[in-house]
C-alpha positions as CSV (number, residue, x, y, z in Angstrom):
1,M,-25.0,48.1,98.4
2,N,-23.7,50.3,95.6
3,D,-24.1,49.9,91.9
4,E,-20.8,48.1,91.3
5,L,-20.8,44.5,89.9
6,L,-19.9,42.2,92.7
7,F,-18.0,39.1,91.9
8,V,-18.8,36.1,94.1
9,D,-16.8,33.0,94.8
10,E,-17.7,30.2,92.3
11,P,-16.4,26.7,91.9
12,D,-13.5,26.2,89.6
13,G,-14.2,25.3,86.0
14,P,-17.1,26.1,83.7
15,L,-20.5,26.5,85.3
16,T,-23.6,24.6,84.4
17,N,-25.8,26.8,82.2
18,P,-29.0,27.8,83.9
19,V,-31.8,28.3,81.3
20,E,-34.1,31.1,82.2
21,S,-36.3,31.1,79.2
22,D,-39.6,30.4,77.6
23,E,-40.7,30.7,74.0
24,G,-40.9,34.5,74.5
25,S,-37.3,35.2,75.5
26,W,-34.2,37.0,74.1
27,K,-31.2,34.7,73.7
28,V,-27.9,36.2,75.1
29,L,-24.5,34.6,74.6
30,I,-21.9,35.2,77.3
31,V,-18.3,34.5,76.0
32,D,-15.6,34.8,78.7
33,D,-12.9,32.5,80.0
34,E,-13.7,33.5,83.6
35,P,-16.7,31.6,85.1
36,E,-17.2,34.4,87.6
37,V,-18.1,36.8,84.8
38,H,-20.8,34.5,83.6
39,A,-22.3,34.2,87.1
40,V,-22.3,37.9,87.9
41,T,-23.7,38.8,84.5
42,K,-26.6,36.5,85.0
43,L,-27.2,37.8,88.5
44,A,-27.2,41.4,87.3
45,L,-29.7,40.6,84.5
46,S,-31.8,38.1,86.4
47,D,-34.9,40.2,86.5
48,F,-34.4,41.7,83.0
49,Q,-37.5,42.3,80.8
50,F,-37.8,43.9,77.4
51,N,-41.0,44.0,75.4
52,G,-42.5,41.5,77.8
53,K,-39.7,38.9,77.3
54,G,-36.9,37.8,79.6
55,L,-33.5,36.5,78.8
56,E,-32.2,33.1,78.0
57,F,-28.5,32.8,78.7
58,V,-26.0,30.6,76.8
59,S,-22.4,30.4,77.9
60,A,-19.1,29.8,76.1
61,Y,-15.7,29.9,77.7
62,S,-13.4,30.3,74.7
63,G,-13.4,31.7,71.2
64,E,-13.7,28.3,69.6
65,E,-16.6,27.3,71.9
66,A,-18.3,30.5,70.9
67,K,-18.0,29.7,67.2
68,A,-19.6,26.3,67.9
69,V,-22.5,27.9,69.8
70,F,-23.2,30.3,66.9
71,K,-23.3,27.3,64.5
72,K,-26.0,25.7,66.7
73,H,-28.0,28.8,67.7
74,T,-29.0,31.0,64.8
75,D,-31.3,33.3,67.0
76,I,-28.7,34.8,69.3
77,A,-29.8,38.4,69.9
78,V,-26.8,39.8,71.9
79,V,-23.3,38.4,72.5
80,L,-21.3,39.8,75.4
81,L,-17.8,39.0,74.1
82,D,-14.5,39.0,75.9
83,V,-11.5,40.0,73.8
84,V,-8.7,38.2,75.5
85,M,-9.2,34.5,76.1
86,E,-7.1,31.6,74.8
87,Q,-5.5,34.2,72.5
88,D,-5.0,37.9,72.8
89,D,-7.5,38.5,70.0
90,S,-9.9,35.5,70.4
91,G,-12.9,37.8,70.8
92,L,-12.0,39.8,67.6
93,Q,-11.7,36.5,65.7
94,V,-15.2,35.5,66.9
95,A,-16.6,38.9,65.8
96,E,-15.0,38.4,62.3
97,Y,-16.4,34.8,62.2
98,I,-19.9,36.0,63.0
99,R,-20.0,38.7,60.4
100,D,-17.7,37.4,57.6
101,E,-18.2,33.6,57.7
102,L,-21.7,33.1,59.1
103,H,-22.9,36.4,57.5
104,N,-24.9,37.1,60.6
105,H,-25.5,40.8,60.6
106,F,-28.4,40.7,63.0
107,C,-26.8,39.7,66.3
108,R,-25.6,42.7,68.4
109,I,-21.9,42.3,69.4
110,I,-20.8,44.0,72.7
111,L,-17.1,43.6,73.3
112,R,-16.0,43.5,77.0
113,T,-12.4,43.6,78.0
114,G,-10.4,43.8,81.2
115,Q,-7.3,44.8,79.2
116,P,-8.2,47.8,77.0
117,G,-4.6,48.1,76.0
118,Q,-4.6,44.8,74.1
119,A,-7.4,46.0,71.8
120,P,-7.6,49.8,71.7
121,E,-11.2,51.0,71.4
122,K,-10.7,53.3,68.3
123,H,-8.9,50.6,66.4
124,V,-11.6,47.9,67.2
125,I,-14.6,50.1,66.4
126,I,-13.1,51.2,63.1
127,N,-11.9,47.8,61.9
128,Y,-14.5,45.3,63.3
129,D,-18.3,45.2,62.8
130,I,-19.2,45.5,66.5
131,N,-21.9,47.5,68.2
132,D,-20.4,48.5,71.5
133,Y,-17.1,48.4,73.3
134,K,-16.9,48.4,77.1
135,S,-14.2,48.0,79.7
136,K,-15.2,45.5,82.4
137,T,-14.2,48.0,85.1
138,E,-16.8,50.5,83.8
139,L,-19.7,48.0,83.5
140,T,-21.8,48.5,86.6
141,A,-25.1,46.6,86.9
142,Q,-27.0,49.6,85.7
143,K,-24.7,50.3,82.8
144,L,-24.9,46.6,81.8
145,F,-28.7,46.8,81.9
146,T,-28.6,49.9,79.7
147,V,-26.2,48.4,77.2
148,V,-28.3,45.2,76.8
149,I,-31.6,47.2,76.5
150,S,-30.0,49.3,73.8
151,A,-28.6,46.3,72.0
152,L,-32.0,44.4,72.1
153,R,-33.9,47.4,70.9
154,S,-31.6,47.6,67.8
155,Y,-31.8,43.8,67.3
156,N,-35.6,43.9,67.5
157,D,-35.8,46.8,65.0
158,I,-33.5,44.9,62.6
159,I,-35.5,41.7,62.9
160,V,-38.7,43.6,62.2
161,I,-37.2,45.2,59.2
162,E,-35.9,41.9,57.9
163,E,-39.2,40.2,58.5
164,N,-41.0,42.9,56.6
165,R,-38.4,42.7,53.8
166,A,-38.8,38.9,53.5
167,G,-42.6,39.2,53.7
168,L,-42.8,41.9,51.1
169,Q,-40.5,39.8,48.8
170,K,-43.0,37.0,49.1
171,I,-45.9,39.4,48.4
172,V,-44.2,40.6,45.3
173,E,-43.5,37.0,44.2
174,A,-47.1,36.1,45.0
175,S,-48.5,39.0,43.1
176,A,-46.4,38.1,40.1
177,D,-47.5,34.5,40.2
178,L,-51.2,35.4,40.8
179,F,-51.4,38.0,38.1
180,C,-49.8,35.6,35.6
181,A,-52.3,32.9,36.5
182,R,-54.6,32.2,33.5
183,S,-56.7,29.5,35.1
184,L,-58.9,29.8,38.2
185,E,-57.4,26.6,39.5
186,T,-53.9,27.9,39.2
187,F,-55.0,31.1,40.8
188,I,-56.5,29.6,44.0
189,Q,-53.5,27.2,44.4
190,G,-51.2,30.2,44.2
191,I,-53.3,32.1,46.8
192,V,-53.2,29.3,49.3
193,Q,-49.5,28.4,48.8
194,Q,-48.4,32.0,49.0
195,L,-50.4,32.9,52.1
196,A,-49.3,29.7,53.8
197,S,-45.7,30.6,52.9
198,I,-46.1,34.2,54.2
199,L,-47.4,33.1,57.5
200,G,-45.5,29.8,57.7
201,C,-48.7,28.1,58.8
202,S,-51.7,26.1,57.9
203,K,-52.6,25.1,54.3
204,D,-56.2,24.6,55.2
205,A,-57.6,27.5,53.2
206,A,-60.7,28.4,51.2
207,Y,-61.4,31.2,48.7
208,I,-65.1,32.3,49.2
209,T,-67.0,34.2,46.6
210,S,-70.4,34.7,45.1
211,A,-69.0,33.2,41.9
212,V,-70.1,29.5,41.6
213,A,-67.3,27.1,41.0
214,T,-68.4,25.6,37.6
215,P,-66.5,25.2,34.3
216,M,-67.9,28.7,33.4
217,P,-68.2,30.5,36.8
218,I,-71.5,32.5,37.2
219,N,-71.2,35.7,39.2
220,H,-74.1,36.9,41.2
221,P,-73.1,40.3,42.4
222,A,-76.5,40.9,44.1
223,S,-76.7,37.5,45.7
224,E,-76.3,37.1,49.4
225,Q,-75.2,33.4,49.0
226,L,-71.5,32.7,49.2
227,Y,-69.8,29.6,47.8
228,I,-66.5,27.9,48.4
229,F,-65.0,28.8,45.1
230,A,-61.8,26.7,45.6
231,G,-59.8,25.4,48.6
232,N,-56.9,23.4,49.9
233,G,-56.4,21.0,52.8
234,E,-59.7,20.2,54.5
235,Y,-61.6,22.4,52.0
236,A,-60.2,20.8,48.8
237,N,-63.4,18.8,48.1
238,H,-65.9,21.5,48.8
239,E,-65.7,23.6,45.6
240,G,-69.1,24.9,44.6
241,K,-70.8,24.2,47.9
242,P,-72.6,26.9,49.9
243,L,-70.4,28.3,52.6
244,E,-72.9,27.6,55.4
245,S,-72.8,23.9,54.6
246,V,-69.0,23.6,55.0
247,I,-68.0,25.6,58.1
248,N,-69.4,25.8,61.7
249,D,-71.5,28.6,63.2
250,E,-68.6,30.4,64.8
251,Q,-66.6,30.4,61.6
252,L,-69.6,31.4,59.6
253,A,-70.1,34.3,62.0
254,S,-66.5,35.4,61.4
255,C,-67.1,35.3,57.6
256,K,-70.3,37.3,57.9
257,E,-68.6,39.9,60.1
258,A,-65.6,40.2,57.7
259,L,-68.0,40.7,54.8
260,Q,-70.2,43.2,56.6
261,Q,-67.3,45.2,58.0
262,Q,-65.1,44.7,55.0
263,E,-62.0,44.0,57.1
264,I,-59.9,41.2,58.4
265,I,-61.3,39.2,61.3
266,Y,-58.8,37.3,63.5
267,S,-59.7,34.4,65.8
268,D,-57.6,32.1,67.9
269,D,-57.3,29.4,65.2
270,H,-58.5,31.1,62.0
271,L,-58.7,34.3,60.1
272,V,-61.1,35.7,57.5
273,A,-59.8,38.4,55.2
274,F,-62.1,40.5,53.1
275,C,-60.7,41.0,49.6
276,H,-61.9,44.3,48.1
277,S,-63.1,44.5,44.5
278,K,-63.8,47.5,42.2
279,T,-66.2,45.5,40.0
280,R,-67.7,42.8,42.2
281,R,-69.1,42.4,45.7
282,G,-65.7,41.3,47.0
283,S,-64.6,37.9,48.3
284,L,-63.3,36.3,51.5
285,L,-60.0,34.5,52.1
286,Y,-60.4,32.0,54.9
287,L,-57.5,30.3,56.6
288,S,-57.9,27.8,59.5
289,G,-55.7,25.9,61.8
290,L,-53.4,28.8,62.7
291,P,-50.6,27.2,64.8
292,R,-49.7,30.4,66.7
293,K,-50.8,33.9,67.5
294,L,-50.1,36.2,64.5
295,S,-47.6,38.9,65.0
296,R,-48.1,42.5,63.9
297,T,-45.9,41.8,60.9
298,D,-48.0,38.8,60.0
299,R,-51.1,40.9,60.1
300,E,-49.6,43.6,58.0
301,L,-48.6,41.1,55.4
302,V,-52.1,39.5,55.4
303,E,-53.6,43.0,54.8
304,I,-51.3,43.7,51.9
305,F,-52.0,40.3,50.4
306,A,-55.8,40.7,50.8
307,E,-55.7,44.1,49.1
308,N,-54.2,42.5,46.0
309,V,-55.8,39.1,45.8
310,Q,-59.2,40.3,44.6
311,I,-57.6,42.4,41.9
312,A,-55.9,39.3,40.6
313,F,-59.1,37.3,40.9
314,D,-61.0,39.9,38.9
315,N,-58.4,39.8,36.2
316,V,-58.5,36.0,36.0
317,L,-62.3,36.1,35.7
318,S,-62.1,38.9,33.1
319,T,-59.5,36.9,31.1
320,R,-61.8,33.9,31.3
321,D,-64.7,36.0,30.1
322,I,-62.7,37.4,27.1
323,E,-61.5,33.9,26.2
324,D,-65.0,32.4,26.4
325,T,-66.4,35.3,24.3
326,Q,-63.7,34.8,21.7
327,R,-64.3,31.1,21.6
328,E,-68.0,31.6,21.2
329,I,-67.5,34.1,18.4
330,I,-65.2,31.7,16.5
331,E,-67.7,28.9,16.9
332,R,-70.6,31.0,15.7
333,L,-68.5,32.4,12.9
334,G,-67.7,28.8,11.9
335,V,-71.4,27.9,11.8
336,A,-72.3,31.0,9.8
337,M,-69.7,30.4,7.2
338,E,-70.7,26.8,6.8
339,H,-74.2,27.7,5.5
340,H,-75.7,26.0,8.7
341,S,-74.2,22.7,7.6
342,A,-73.1,22.4,11.2
343,S,-74.6,23.4,14.5
344,C,-72.8,25.2,17.3
345,E,-73.1,21.9,19.2
346,Q,-71.5,19.9,16.4
347,L,-68.5,22.2,16.4
348,R,-68.4,22.3,20.2
349,R,-68.3,18.5,20.2
350,V,-65.4,18.3,17.7
351,R,-63.6,21.0,19.7
352,L,-64.1,19.2,23.0
353,M,-63.1,15.8,21.6
354,S,-60.0,17.3,20.0
355,E,-59.0,18.9,23.3
356,A,-59.6,15.7,25.1
357,I,-57.3,13.8,22.7
358,A,-54.7,16.6,22.8
359,K,-54.3,16.3,26.6
360,H,-52.8,12.8,26.1
361,T,-50.2,14.0,23.6
362,E,-47.0,16.0,23.7
363,L,-48.9,19.4,23.4
364,N,-48.5,21.6,26.4
365,A,-51.4,23.5,28.1
366,H,-50.8,26.7,26.1
367,E,-50.7,24.8,22.8
368,I,-53.9,23.0,23.7
369,E,-55.6,26.2,24.5
370,L,-54.7,27.7,21.1
371,F,-55.7,24.5,19.4
372,S,-59.1,24.4,21.1
373,M,-59.9,27.9,19.9
374,A,-58.8,27.2,16.4
375,V,-60.7,23.9,15.8
376,P,-64.1,25.5,15.1
377,L,-62.6,27.1,11.9
378,H,-61.2,23.9,10.4
379,D,-64.1,23.6,7.9
380,V,-64.5,27.4,7.2
381,G,-63.7,26.8,3.5
382,S,-67.1,25.1,3.2
383,A,-68.6,28.6,2.9
384,K,-67.5,28.6,-0.8
385,V,-69.1,25.3,-1.5
386,P,-72.6,25.5,-2.8
387,E,-75.1,24.7,0.0
388,A,-77.0,22.3,-2.3
389,I,-74.0,20.1,-2.6
390,L,-73.3,20.1,1.2
391,H,-76.9,19.0,1.9
392,K,-77.4,16.7,-1.0
393,P,-78.9,13.4,0.4
394,S,-78.0,11.3,-2.6
395,E,-74.6,10.2,-3.9
396,L,-72.4,13.0,-5.1
397,S,-71.0,13.2,-8.7
398,S,-67.3,13.3,-9.3
399,E,-67.5,17.0,-10.0
400,E,-69.4,17.6,-6.8
401,R,-66.8,15.7,-4.8
402,A,-64.1,17.7,-6.4
403,S,-66.0,20.9,-5.4
404,I,-66.2,19.8,-1.8
405,K,-62.5,18.9,-1.7
406,R,-61.6,22.4,-2.7
407,H,-62.9,23.7,0.6
408,T,-59.5,22.8,2.2
409,E,-57.8,25.3,-0.1
410,Y,-60.5,27.9,0.3
411,G,-60.2,27.8,4.0
412,Y,-56.4,28.0,3.9
413,Q,-56.5,31.0,1.6
414,M,-59.0,32.8,3.9
415,L,-56.9,32.4,7.0
416,K,-53.2,32.0,6.0
417,D,-52.2,35.7,6.0
418,S,-53.2,36.3,9.7
419,K,-50.4,37.1,12.2
420,R,-52.5,35.7,15.1
421,P,-51.3,32.3,16.3
422,V,-54.9,31.0,16.7
423,V,-55.8,32.0,13.1
424,Q,-52.5,30.7,11.8
425,L,-53.2,27.3,13.4
426,A,-56.8,27.4,12.1
427,A,-55.3,27.9,8.6
428,T,-53.2,24.7,9.0
429,L,-56.2,22.8,10.3
430,A,-58.4,24.0,7.4
431,H,-55.6,22.9,4.9
432,Q,-54.7,19.5,6.4
433,H,-57.7,18.0,8.2
434,H,-58.4,15.8,5.1
435,E,-54.9,14.5,4.9
436,R,-54.5,10.8,5.7
437,W,-51.9,8.9,7.8
438,D,-51.0,6.7,4.8
439,G,-50.6,9.6,2.4
440,S,-53.8,9.1,0.3
441,G,-55.5,12.2,1.5
442,Y,-55.9,15.7,0.0
443,P,-55.0,18.4,-1.0
444,L,-51.2,17.8,-0.5
445,G,-50.9,14.1,0.0
446,L,-49.0,14.5,3.2
447,K,-48.1,11.3,5.1
448,G,-47.6,10.3,8.8
449,T,-46.0,13.0,10.9
450,Q,-45.7,15.4,7.8
451,I,-49.3,16.2,8.8
452,A,-49.5,18.6,11.8
453,L,-50.4,16.8,15.0
454,E,-53.3,19.2,15.6
455,A,-54.7,18.4,12.1
456,R,-54.4,14.6,12.7
457,I,-56.4,15.1,16.0
458,T,-59.0,17.2,14.3
459,A,-59.5,14.7,11.5
460,L,-60.1,11.9,14.0
461,A,-62.5,13.9,16.1
462,D,-64.4,15.2,13.0
463,V,-64.9,11.7,11.6
464,F,-65.9,10.3,15.0
465,D,-68.6,13.0,15.2
466,A,-69.7,12.6,11.6
467,L,-70.2,8.8,12.1
468,Y,-71.8,8.9,15.5
469,N,-74.4,11.5,14.4
470,A,-77.0,11.5,11.6
471,R,-76.1,13.4,8.4
472,P,-78.2,14.3,5.3
473,H,-76.7,11.3,3.5
474,K,-76.5,8.8,6.4
475,P,-78.1,7.7,9.7
476,A,-76.2,7.8,13.1
477,W,-73.9,4.9,13.8
478,T,-73.7,3.0,17.0
479,I,-70.6,3.3,19.2
480,E,-69.7,-0.2,18.3
481,Q,-69.8,0.6,14.6
482,V,-67.7,3.7,15.2
483,T,-65.0,1.9,17.2
484,D,-64.9,-0.9,14.6
485,Y,-64.3,1.7,11.9
486,L,-61.6,3.5,13.9
487,N,-59.8,0.2,14.4
488,A,-60.0,-0.6,10.7
489,E,-58.7,2.8,9.7
490,S,-55.9,2.9,12.3
491,G,-52.6,3.3,10.4
492,K,-54.6,4.1,7.2
493,H,-56.7,7.2,7.6
494,F,-55.7,7.9,11.2
495,D,-52.6,8.2,13.4
496,P,-52.6,4.8,15.3
497,E,-51.5,6.4,18.6
498,L,-54.4,8.8,18.4
499,V,-56.8,6.0,17.7
500,S,-55.5,4.2,20.8
501,I,-56.1,7.3,22.9
502,V,-59.7,7.5,21.8
503,L,-60.4,3.8,22.2
504,E,-58.8,3.7,25.7
505,N,-61.0,6.7,26.8
506,I,-64.1,5.9,24.7
507,S,-66.5,6.6,27.6
508,D,-65.2,10.2,27.8
509,F,-66.0,10.8,24.1
510,V,-69.4,9.3,24.3
511,A,-70.1,11.6,27.3
512,I,-69.1,14.6,25.2
513,Q,-71.5,13.5,22.5
514,T,-74.3,12.9,25.0
515,S,-73.8,16.3,26.7
516,H,-74.0,18.3,23.5
517,P,-76.7,17.0,21.1
518,S,-77.3,18.9,17.9
519,T,-80.2,21.2,17.6
520,P,-82.4,20.1,14.7
521,Q,-82.0,22.5,11.8
522,P,-85.2,24.2,10.4
């Protein structure tokens, strides 16, 4: 038997499509109006293998049928396309449809024609985006094999490039999102979502570190103990727990190996990626429930992602540390400038209560963050009020009351010229926190919403704290007395909507008071 393609007798009409495929196969579309061509093509390529995968054949017997197939199948690797079918240029129309209407530039198009004169090769190659042009008379079995191998190799390379491009785009998007993350919660959510998106797989993931998941994470660089810092899916409720109490022995062994070897460990259903750090011990990114074996491209993307994740995590922790330091300095400065009329815990309570109220208002997260940092300076003008007046246990004279009232102007003048948003807001709080909802407050006599929302919140939190705790001139009130007073002053001293927020969440405010008792002053 020679190398020529042998046509065999076949029944009239289109043949039933034999499917010779599995999940690891290349999809080849045969488009020809002669059933014999389909049969002999399948016969010639029946034992075809490339990169460990065989072929899955799909047949179409006209140009219109081919278009319908392309709409249904988006993963066709190669199309063997006849030129002359129901029309003299049916195949050329299909080629234009693939490239120009479907914008499919991945599929390799091989034109086959039995009438070269109808579509001259030079004209077709120049004017149509095809990849090869063959006359049926020259396509021996060996040449067909070679043509398909060449086309699949090109298709495979293009798909790998496209997967890498798409993956790198996701990496860039993920990096942008992660480096912009200001909260640790946002950061871990971003990690899990982006990694799941990159791999198109499980969202059961955990970020594992020596930093304990608390409101103020504590980093133990020398500690051997690892904690679930945050997680999604099945690990969502395990934040702060030791790693060994959450995962099984096999998974724990993978984590220890990844940490010791400082590399990525792949298992059948999970992976553990070591995330390098220049300033800390490093962390682990754990993903379970992998639905498939990861490809080389998947692994490359995981490696790139892991290299950048810890940098972002370190930045988030550094930002948190800077913000905590700044907040503490402001609180301590507020105490120092009030002649110890307040403790750090008192200012912290007012700040936390103000923040809790603000979360139920129109203020967004960034505005609440600035507000929270500004609150401790709201009484900074008291630094210019004689300490003897501030601590006087008996009733104040009218002159002494006037002196105390001037602290709002003192504080405003101290802070008003700053260009920093936090200090600007602190100036407003210092100036307006003694204004009253009904307009009877000082120093400006502002009324209702003329008073800044942040100042209205601060006034309410400040009075709550002053009533609930002992002062030189008064004993501590019970919570019942405090709530009765707030109800009585709603619409007078205080914004009624803010009073409702406090009363509806009164247990939260009592908890803040209980958690931060004042230290007795010497």
